[in-house]
RODO-2510 file (C-alpha; in nm, 4 decimals, decimal comma):
residues 492
     n   res          X          Y          Z
     1     m    16,5707    10,3686     5,8384
     2     k    16,6207    10,0994     6,0395
     3     k    16,3040    10,1210     6,1573
     4     i    16,1192    10,1330     5,9001
     5     h    16,2943     9,8125     5,7727
     6     f    16,1978     9,6578     6,1152
     7     i    15,8294     9,7321     6,0452
     8     s    15,8573     9,5932     5,6316
     9     m    16,0371     9,2695     5,7807
    10     m    15,7383     9,2044     6,0846
    11     a    15,4728     9,2940     5,8599
    12     l    15,6457     9,0591     5,5956
    13     a    15,6035     8,7945     5,8676
    14     v    15,2583     8,8573     5,9394
    15     m    15,1587     8,8286     5,5994
    16     v    15,3734     8,4126     5,5933
    17     l    15,2313     8,3704     5,8984
    18     c    14,8124     8,4319     5,8129
    19     s    14,8054     8,3049     5,5266
    20     c    14,9596     7,9732     5,5146
    21     s    15,3330     6,6702     5,4578
    22     n    15,5770     6,6427     5,2665
    23     k    15,9827     6,5452     5,3396
    24     d    16,1215     6,7432     5,0194
    25     y    16,1608     7,0636     5,2006
    26     q    16,2036     6,9211     5,5767
    27     k    16,4681     6,7787     5,4361
    28     a    16,7244     7,1427     5,5216
    29     i    16,6224     7,0911     5,8589
    30     p    16,9554     6,8402     6,0188
    31     a    16,8971     6,5741     6,2015
    32     n    17,0980     6,7731     6,4807
    33     a    16,9028     7,0138     6,6083
    34     t    16,8317     7,1503     6,9292
    35     l    16,4429     7,2909     6,8642
    36     v    16,2170     7,2335     6,5898
    37     v    15,8966     7,4556     6,5429
    38     k    15,6237     7,3442     6,2821
    39     m    15,3050     7,5689     6,2138
    40     d    15,0265     7,5029     6,0455
    41     v    14,9685     7,8992     5,9511
    42     r    14,6965     7,8080     5,7317
    43     s    14,4739     7,6943     5,9849
    44     i    14,5750     7,8874     6,2128
    45     s    14,4334     8,1829     5,9913
    46     d    14,1831     8,0303     5,8722
    47     k    14,0698     7,8941     6,2932
    48     a    14,0763     8,3034     6,4089
    49     e    13,8738     8,4188     6,1016
    50     f    14,1345     8,6783     6,0092
    51     k    14,0751     8,8289     5,6395
    52     e    13,7813     8,9238     5,8419
    53     s    13,8971     9,0585     6,1594
    54     k    14,0449     9,3793     6,2835
    55     y    14,4260     9,2460     6,2870
    56     k    14,3831     9,2563     5,9048
    57     m    14,2949     9,6079     5,8689
    58     m    14,5930     9,6823     6,1709
    59     l    14,8886     9,4496     5,9132
    60     d    14,6920     9,6856     5,5801
    61     g    14,7814    10,0076     5,8045
    62     l    15,0848     9,8941     5,9062
    63     l    15,1928     9,8350     5,5403
    64     a    15,0550    10,1522     5,4224
    65     t    15,3204    10,3164     5,6446
    66     a    15,5984    10,0979     5,5831
    67     v    15,6187    10,0101     5,1941
    68     k    15,7053    10,2961     4,9751
    69     g    15,6050    10,4451     4,6484
    70     e    15,3640    10,2478     4,3792
    71     d    15,4927     9,8831     4,5263
    72     m    15,1994     9,9531     4,7871
    73     k    14,9075     9,8461     4,5397
    74     t    15,1731     9,5217     4,4812
    75     v    15,2290     9,4553     4,8645
    76     k    14,9083     9,5118     4,8860
    77     k    14,8069     9,2019     4,6701
    78     y    15,0887     9,0078     4,8572
    79     v    14,8415     9,0872     5,1907
    80     d    14,5058     8,9672     4,9983
    81     d    14,6704     8,6572     4,8533
    82     p    15,0156     8,5627     5,0111
    83     q    15,0364     8,2233     4,8058
    84     k    15,1381     8,5170     4,5235
    85     m    15,4335     8,5906     4,7260
    86     g    15,5775     8,2671     4,6050
    87     f    15,5606     8,0221     4,8792
    88     d    15,3215     7,6892     4,9128
    89     l    15,1640     7,8210     5,1658
    90     s    14,9353     7,4632     5,1572
    91     t    15,2122     7,3290     5,4025
    92     p    15,3507     7,3201     5,7549
    93     l    15,6626     7,5654     5,8248
    94     y    15,9494     7,5154     6,0341
    95     f    16,1478     7,6950     6,2889
    96     f    16,4470     7,5516     6,3802
    97     m    16,7731     7,6207     6,5684
    98     v    17,1069     7,4462     6,5521
    99     g    17,2705     7,4035     6,9052
   100     e    17,2030     7,7294     7,0945
   101     e    17,3163     7,9865     6,8243
   102     t    17,1878     7,9419     6,4173
   103     v    16,8466     7,9582     6,3594
   104     g    16,6979     7,9181     6,0622
   105     l    16,3132     7,8949     5,8424
   106     t    16,1931     7,6419     5,5857
   107     l    15,8968     7,7300     5,3858
   108     k    15,8103     7,4898     5,0416
   109     t    15,8382     7,7191     4,7400
   110     g    15,5402     7,7375     4,5172
   111     d    15,5681     7,9351     4,1808
   112     e    15,9755     8,0083     4,1818
   113     g    15,8074     8,2779     3,8926
   114     d    15,6252     8,4662     4,1962
   115     l    15,8725     8,4014     4,4338
   116     n    16,1206     8,6063     4,1969
   117     d    15,9266     8,8709     4,1635
   118     f    15,8581     8,9277     4,5627
   119     l    16,2262     8,9502     4,6408
   120     q    16,2820     9,1918     4,3686
   121     v    16,0091     9,4152     4,5627
   122     l    16,1905     9,3562     4,8708
   123     n    16,5004     9,4559     4,6871
   124     k    16,3008     9,7789     4,5697
   125     q    16,2580     9,8590     4,9095
   126     g    16,5930     9,8067     5,0221
   127     l    16,5240     9,4911     5,2456
   128     a    16,6418     9,2244     5,0634
   129     s    16,9877     9,1989     4,8487
   130     k    16,9408     9,0652     4,3965
   131     p    16,9685     8,6494     4,4570
   132     t    17,2994     8,4976     4,2573
   133     e    17,2765     8,2008     4,1819
   134     k    17,5387     7,8116     4,2140
   135     d    17,5161     7,4888     4,1481
   136     g    17,0938     7,5375     4,1123
   137     l    17,0477     7,7372     4,4065
   138     k    16,9763     8,1005     4,4049
   139     c    17,1058     8,2820     4,7330
   140     g    17,0982     8,6537     4,8638
   141     t    17,0465     8,8109     5,1686
   142     l    16,7538     9,0052     5,3475
   143     m    16,7963     9,3408     5,6122
   144     d    17,1819     9,2826     5,5182
   145     e    17,1533     8,9682     5,8238
   146     i    16,9942     8,6893     5,7062
   147     t    17,0632     8,4334     5,4491
   148     y    16,8657     8,2967     5,2066
   149     t    16,8595     8,0320     4,9720
   150     y    16,5965     7,8660     4,7647
   151     d    16,5289     7,6583     4,4475
   152     a    16,2206     7,5363     4,2975
   153     n    16,1453     7,2971     4,5824
   154     t    16,2316     7,4393     4,9094
   155     f    16,3178     7,8085     5,0326
   156     l    16,5240     7,8551     5,3710
   157     l    16,6149     8,1381     5,5704
   158     l    16,9064     8,0879     5,7887
   159     a    17,0918     8,3155     6,0966
   160     s    17,3853     8,2931     6,3418
   161     l    17,4307     8,5325     6,6472
   162     k    17,7679     8,5172     6,5595
   163     g    17,7309     8,6918     6,2280
   164     r    17,6843     8,6441     5,8856
   165     e    18,0498     8,4533     5,7863
   166     g    18,0007     8,0788     5,7229
   167     v    17,5798     8,1094     5,7001
   168     s    17,5898     8,1315     5,3315
   169     n    17,7827     7,7823     5,3113
   170     q    17,5777     7,6839     5,6099
   171     a    17,2672     7,6764     5,3723
   172     r    17,3586     7,5563     5,1207
   173     e    17,4835     7,2426     5,2892
   174     l    17,1491     7,2221     5,3939
   175     m    16,9736     7,2764     5,1342
   176     t    17,1697     6,9650     4,9836
   177     l    17,1429     6,7846     5,2961
   178     k    17,0223     6,3480     5,2108
   179     e    16,7394     6,2138     5,4248
   180     s    16,9028     6,0292     5,6361
   181     d    17,1445     6,3276     5,8250
   182     s    16,7887     6,5523     5,8224
   183     f    16,5419     6,5667     6,0833
   184     a    16,2836     6,4692     5,8672
   185     s    16,4359     6,0491     5,9683
   186     t    16,4254     6,0933     6,3328
   187     e    16,1325     5,9786     6,5610
   188     a    16,1136     6,3264     6,6821
   189     f    16,0038     6,4424     6,3274
   190     d    15,7700     6,1228     6,3067
   191     r    15,5879     6,2370     6,6877
   192     m    15,5290     6,5586     6,5614
   193     n    15,3269     6,4832     6,2788
   194     d    15,1280     6,1866     6,4645
   195     d    14,8560     6,3924     6,4610
   196     d    14,7376     6,7325     6,2769
   197     n    14,8185     7,0382     6,5129
   198     d    14,8108     7,3741     6,5021
   199     v    15,1313     7,3792     6,6440
   200     a    15,4574     7,1272     6,7629
   201     t    15,7110     7,1838     6,8976
   202     y    16,0342     6,9295     6,9589
   203     l    16,2414     6,9976     7,2490
   204     n    16,6244     6,8026     7,2329
   205     g    16,6930     6,7351     7,6569
   206     d    17,0657     6,7367     7,5348
   207     v    17,0823     7,1196     7,4629
   208     f    16,7119     7,2924     7,4969
   209     g    16,4983     7,2751     7,6992
   210     q    16,6700     7,2191     8,0023
   211     d    16,3857     7,3939     8,2290
   212     v    16,0516     7,2745     8,0578
   213     l    16,1895     6,9044     8,0440
   214     k    16,2899     6,9392     8,4241
   215     e    15,8944     7,0568     8,5207
   216     l    15,7532     6,7314     8,3070
   217     k    15,9595     6,5132     8,4951
   218     s    15,8033     6,6393     8,8036
   219     m    15,5077     6,6454     8,6765
   220     m    15,5291     6,2532     8,6966
   221     s    15,7349     6,2290     8,9732
   222     s    15,9935     6,1108     8,9282
   223     n    16,3367     6,2251     9,0756
   224     s    16,5811     5,9380     8,9277
   225     l    16,5102     6,0410     8,5580
   226     d    16,7635     6,2928     8,4144
   227     p    16,6158     6,5556     8,1563
   228     k    16,9676     6,5095     7,9365
   229     d    16,7726     6,1751     7,8904
   230     m    16,4527     6,2497     7,7217
   231     d    16,3157     6,4016     7,4523
   232     a    16,0118     6,5732     7,4374
   233     v    15,7403     6,7123     7,1882
   234     m    15,5139     6,9666     7,2418
   235     t    15,1873     7,0646     7,0603
   236     l    14,9148     7,3525     7,0465
   237     n    14,5715     7,3126     6,8719
   238     f    14,2884     7,5750     6,8488
   239     e    13,9403     7,4034     6,8789
   240     n    13,5593     7,4756     6,9214
   241     g    13,5309     7,6372     7,2998
   242     q    13,9060     7,5432     7,3923
   243     a    14,2974     7,5714     7,3672
   244     t    14,4829     7,1922     7,4108
   245     f    14,8786     7,2079     7,4575
   246     k    15,0088     6,8486     7,4664
   247     a    15,3561     6,7345     7,5939
   248     k    15,5052     6,3900     7,5086
   249     v    15,8246     6,2534     7,6578
   250     w    15,9899     5,9689     7,5650
   251     g    16,3523     5,8246     7,6843
   252     k    16,6254     5,8384     7,4639
   253     n    16,7938     5,4915     7,6060
   254     e    16,6039     5,2350     7,7576
   255     k    16,6945     5,2686     8,1271
   256     a    16,4524     5,6438     8,0877
   257     q    16,2187     5,5465     7,9236
   258     t    16,1408     5,2355     8,2141
   259     l    16,1348     5,5148     8,4335
   260     i    15,9048     5,7326     8,2903
   261     d    15,6806     5,4111     8,2434
   262     e    15,7475     5,3353     8,5661
   263     a    15,5968     5,6734     8,6754
   264     y    15,2571     5,6418     8,5188
   265     d    15,2103     5,2524     8,6446
   266     s    15,2221     5,3511     8,9533
   267     f    14,8525     5,5003     8,8620
   268     d    14,5003     5,3162     8,7730
   269     n    14,2684     5,5230     8,5783
   270     i    14,0621     5,6773     8,8119
   271     e    13,6727     5,5513     8,8671
   272     g    13,5138     5,8642     8,9446
   273     k    13,3519     5,7865     9,2253
   274     y    13,3966     6,1047     9,4157
   275     i    13,3104     6,3706     9,1545
   276     d    12,9492     6,3590     9,2326
   277     r    13,0413     6,5241     9,5793
   278     v    13,2132     6,8398     9,4435
   279     s    13,0728     7,1056     9,5464
   280     n    12,9213     7,4345     9,3899
   281     d    13,2197     7,6560     9,5203
   282     m    13,5019     7,4943     9,3990
   283     l    13,7639     7,6719     9,2614
   284     m    13,9725     7,3850     9,2098
   285     w    13,9611     7,0374     9,2171
   286     m    14,2484     6,7098     9,1589
   287     g    14,1953     6,3379     9,1455
   288     m    14,3949     6,0320     9,1047
   289     n    14,4025     5,6976     9,1281
   290     v    14,6544     5,5481     9,3661
   291     k    14,8654     5,3317     9,6106
   292     g    14,8372     5,4767     9,9586
   293     e    15,2303     5,2992     9,9780
   294     w    15,3531     5,4992     9,6640
   295     l    15,1639     5,7969     9,8008
   296     l    15,3430     5,8317    10,1058
   297     n    15,6636     5,7663    10,0125
   298     k    15,6148     6,0270     9,7059
   299     m    15,5378     6,2907    10,0017
   300     k    15,8014     6,1837    10,2530
   301     e    16,0642     6,3075     9,9268
   302     n    15,9528     6,6598    10,0118
   303     q    16,0886     6,8097    10,2825
   304     s    15,8727     7,0517    10,4210
   305     t    15,5843     6,8116    10,3833
   306     k    15,8396     6,5284    10,5502
   307     e    15,7772     6,8199    10,8293
   308     a    15,4520     6,8161    10,8748
   309     l    15,3892     6,4258    10,8781
   310     f    15,6751     6,4149    11,1393
   311     v    15,4722     6,6243    11,3882
   312     v    15,1176     6,5050    11,3361
   313     e    15,2420     6,1239    11,3439
   314     r    15,3787     6,2090    11,6987
   315     a    14,9970     6,2240    11,8005
   316     i    14,8442     6,0074    11,5082
   317     d    14,9321     5,6706    11,3028
   318     i    14,9236     5,8680    10,9826
   319     e    15,1118     5,6520    10,7804
   320     q    14,8679     5,3782    10,8485
   321     m    14,5969     5,5881    10,7060
   322     l    14,7779     5,7011    10,4426
   323     r    14,9041     5,3287    10,3375
   324     a    14,5143     5,1827    10,3676
   325     v    14,4999     5,4333    10,0723
   326     d    14,3922     5,2391     9,7246
   327     g    14,2108     5,3813     9,4491
   328     d    14,0414     5,7267     9,4089
   329     l    14,2037     5,9642     9,5858
   330     a    14,0641     6,3348     9,5180
   331     f    14,1388     6,7324     9,7092
   332     e    13,9480     6,9966     9,6680
   333     l    13,9504     7,3800     9,7001
   334     q    13,6104     7,5362     9,8004
   335     m    13,5654     7,9451     9,8271
   336     e    13,2022     8,0705     9,9164
   337     d    13,2441     8,4180     9,8493
   338     v    13,6011     8,4445     9,6076
   339     m    13,5601     8,8737     9,6965
   340     s    13,5971     8,7709    10,0883
   341     k    13,9390     8,7614    10,2009
   342     k    13,8882     8,4537    10,4076
   343     e    14,1159     8,1167    10,3475
   344     p    13,9769     7,8734    10,1756
   345     e    13,8540     7,5741    10,3128
   346     y    13,9738     7,2097    10,1451
   347     i    13,8264     6,8733    10,1688
   348     v    14,0456     6,5318    10,0686
   349     y    13,8836     6,2093    10,0020
   350     g    14,0223     5,8920     9,9882
   351     t    13,9493     5,5256     9,9232
   352     l    14,0678     5,2585    10,1822
   353     k    14,1657     4,9170    10,1449
   354     n    14,1013     4,9004    10,5014
   355     s    14,0457     5,0913    10,8313
   356     d    14,2043     4,9091    11,0808
   357     f    14,3763     5,2125    11,1928
   358     l    14,0400     5,3279    11,3945
   359     a    14,1371     5,0262    11,6432
   360     d    14,3700     5,2725    11,7618
   361     v    14,1995     5,6171    11,8143
   362     e    14,1228     5,5998    12,1532
   363     d    14,4749     5,5820    12,2130
   364     w    14,5375     5,8283    12,0339
   365     k    14,3482     6,0877    12,2217
   366     n    14,5669     6,0365    12,5189
   367     t    14,8778     6,0765    12,3463
   368     m    14,7648     6,3739    12,2024
   369     k    14,7278     6,5666    12,5238
   370     d    15,1132     6,5761    12,5824
   371     y    15,1280     6,7869    12,2569
   372     d    14,8178     6,9703    12,3335
   373     m    14,6033     6,8222    12,0507
   374     t    14,2353     6,7595    12,1125
   375     m    14,0571     6,5133    11,9292
   376     e    13,6714     6,4928    11,9786
   377     e    13,4170     6,2604    11,8020
   378     k    13,1017     6,4089    11,6217
   379     g    12,9342     6,0653    11,5479
   380     k    13,0358     5,7204    11,4516
   381     n    13,4277     5,7213    11,3339
   382     q    13,3246     6,1057    11,2794
   383     y    13,6361     6,3483    11,4625
   384     v    13,7374     6,7332    11,4910
   385     l    14,1021     6,7072    11,5245
   386     t    14,2438     7,0837    11,6951
   387     m    14,5988     7,1350    11,6786
   388     d    14,8034     7,4836    11,7114
   389     d    14,4888     7,6636    11,7357
   390     a    14,3002     7,5207    11,4247
   391     s    14,0637     7,2541    11,3667
   392     y    13,9900     7,0067    11,1560
   393     k    13,7639     6,7242    11,0574
   394     w    13,8024     6,3945    10,9538
   395     g    13,6497     6,0413    10,9322
   396     v    13,5653     5,7394    10,7765
   397     q    13,2564     5,5936    10,6329
   398     d    13,1917     5,2383    10,4807
   399     n    13,5363     5,2529    10,2683
   400     d    13,6660     5,5784    10,2013
   401     i    13,8025     5,8693    10,4336
   402     y    13,8383     6,2201    10,4346
   403     f    13,9795     6,4995    10,5398
   404     s    13,9212     6,8886    10,5690
   405     s    13,8582     7,1917    10,7013
   406     l    13,6402     7,3314    10,9738
   407     n    13,3652     7,4964    10,7164
   408     a    13,4548     7,2396    10,4243
   409     v    13,1367     7,1640    10,2392
   410     t    13,1547     6,7896    10,2542
   411     k    12,7959     6,7271    10,0743
   412     n    12,6986     6,8778     9,7497
   413     e    12,3173     7,0189     9,6515
   414     g    12,2505     6,9478     9,3007
   415     k    12,4275     6,8580     9,0025
   416     s    12,8184     6,8828     9,0122
   417     p    13,0161     7,1399     8,8603
   418     l    13,2240     6,8548     8,6670
   419     a    12,9411     6,6163     8,5915
   420     d    12,9705     6,6773     8,2283
   421     n    13,3914     6,6030     8,2823
   422     k    13,3029     6,2436     8,4423
   423     d    13,3777     6,0631     8,1541
   424     d    13,6462     6,2776     8,0366
   425     i    13,8101     6,2146     8,3806
   426     k    13,7671     5,8298     8,4205
   427     k    13,9416     5,7920     8,0825
   428     n    14,2997     5,9830     8,2846
   429     k    14,5113     5,9091     8,5592
   430     v    14,5436     6,1742     8,7182
   431     y    14,3486     6,5090     8,6485
   432     l    14,3239     6,8756     8,8512
   433     y    14,0448     7,0915     8,7331
   434     i    14,0972     7,4665     8,7602
   435     n    13,7759     7,6930     8,8289
   436     l    13,8960     7,9760     8,6198
   437     a    13,5365     8,0885     8,5566
   438     r    13,5187     8,1944     8,9825
   439     i    13,8772     8,3168     8,9737
   440     p    13,8570     8,6885     9,0864
   441     w    14,1097     8,8434     8,8930
   442     g    14,0730     9,2417     8,9732
   443     e    14,2987     9,0763     9,3050
   444     f    14,5802     9,0335     9,0593
   445     f    14,5747     9,2903     8,7973
   446     s    14,5239     9,6337     8,8362
   447     k    14,2075     9,8574     8,6700
   448     s    14,3967     9,9371     8,4112
   449     e    14,5312     9,6836     8,2839
   450     m    14,1906     9,5039     8,3555
   451     n    14,0044     9,7270     8,1545
   452     t    14,2373     9,5544     7,8748
   453     l    14,1818     9,2220     7,9845
   454     q    13,7849     9,2176     8,1525
   455     e    13,6337     9,0683     7,7663
   456     p    13,9084     8,8127     7,7051
   457     l    13,9219     8,6828     8,1645
   458     d    13,5529     8,6915     8,0935
   459     k    13,5264     8,4230     7,8420
   460     l    13,7697     8,1721     8,0255
   461     q    13,5994     7,8485     8,1560
   462     a    13,8701     7,6098     8,2808
   463     l    14,2305     7,5396     8,2843
   464     v    14,2027     7,1439     8,2554
   465     i    14,5638     6,9074     8,3120
   466     k    14,5651     6,5396     8,2792
   467     g    14,7730     6,2473     8,1996
   468     a    14,5961     5,9392     8,0635
   469     l    14,9364     5,7578     7,8119
   470     s    15,2625     5,7041     7,9473
   471     g    15,4931     5,9972     7,9228
   472     e    15,2123     6,2637     7,8067
   473     v    15,0470     6,5609     7,9437
   474     t    14,7645     6,7624     7,8259
   475     l    14,6593     7,1226     7,9031
   476     a    14,3341     7,3094     7,7378
   477     v    14,2067     7,6108     7,8599
   478     e    13,8382     7,5854     7,8182
   479     l    13,6237     7,8683     7,7250
   480     k    13,2722     7,9481     7,8320
   481     d    13,1284     7,8930     7,4585
   482     k    13,1623     7,5528     7,3488
   483     n    13,0444     7,6037     6,9802
   484     e    13,2805     7,8555     6,8688
   485     n    13,6925     7,8637     6,7787
   486     f    13,9606     7,9274     7,0892
   487     l    14,1029     8,1621     6,8704
   488     k    13,7807     8,3803     6,6726
   489     q    13,6289     8,4180     7,0558
   490     l    14,0010     8,5342     7,1823
   491     l    14,0529     8,7463     6,8851
   492     k    13,7289     8,8542     6,7744
***
């Protein structure tokens, strides 16, 4: 019986999520919420064209096995027109947590009479108790575990990992919150609603999302930031040809905000001077605009990188070379045959403010002999460095320096794979492009897994991670077909 109840509840959840702003019903979320997720379910459903999809037929079949008796016709009515359940599904729904134990979901009430009828159907199916009314609020339970409370404006579900004790009173308190005590009065709420997005998530740095905030802190290259001094809103939007995830981080105090701003102030906008050099063998490309002194200090913060610098420094003044960097810096990972077992090739380009270190190259050649290294000149300011049985190319031309594996492609023939991204790249301070269309997915999944995943994986073009503004990081999954919505392409 519990299994049937669970299937019924899952079907109900899918009906709501696949059908669908005012601050009134959002006032039921307390200001101290540790996690808030806003979903524009109507937008998601429309973009996925759910009503015409195979998943709609799957839901019909699920309900046919879960719903008992004559109520099947009524439930079918709800599937075909979820608005008849009594919710205003033109507005987003909000899932939230208080602390780490209490979870809630709030929706805007539409037609209260329809909602009463809907709950009566659930009651006949053994899924809900009959509502009781007190002080203008109607209350009951779903599955004997979840408390529901509603009035003509707001419908609230509330549950606790500790059990039902006290939840009913807590639900009543939330339904009567003043706006000043609600999440709707906070900066985080305003940031969640800055733009129209399909999904927006708020993470409170004090309690929730520490791992996520640590990753965002790392991406901002700031070791001084404490995740507990940060809040974040993350949004997800499904567009034609891509899904875009954006994280917005801000400090809870002036010191934390200053550290966030300083992390972004270390970068300038990418000028794009190395985009046309990207080879057709590119698997990954990363670009930024930095000063070498800052880059060197960041490299020294990583122990393994610091040790590598020490090894090279014995023969080459690598620190002098890095300090001379000032401007665009680009890294490209290449592989001509993605199915081969060879190691990928790579190349790094950098813009120089001076090339004074070239005057010391002859001295380096003499010094490195003591460490079993050699450096052979291959043209004006062009060299092959050999150490530890491996060889590398490096050189300087005009105000550019490059360092690469021995067989890396250093000159592109034809149109750059990133030519169409050039304008977007130049709007950002950091830009990472992973060429998903060239990934040999069969190396990572079994044959049986590939039978399921082959079709959606074949639609992928790229993963892009970029940053333009202080405290913001954007991740986009791009598809080869730019004309249809991301959700429709992956779900059809």
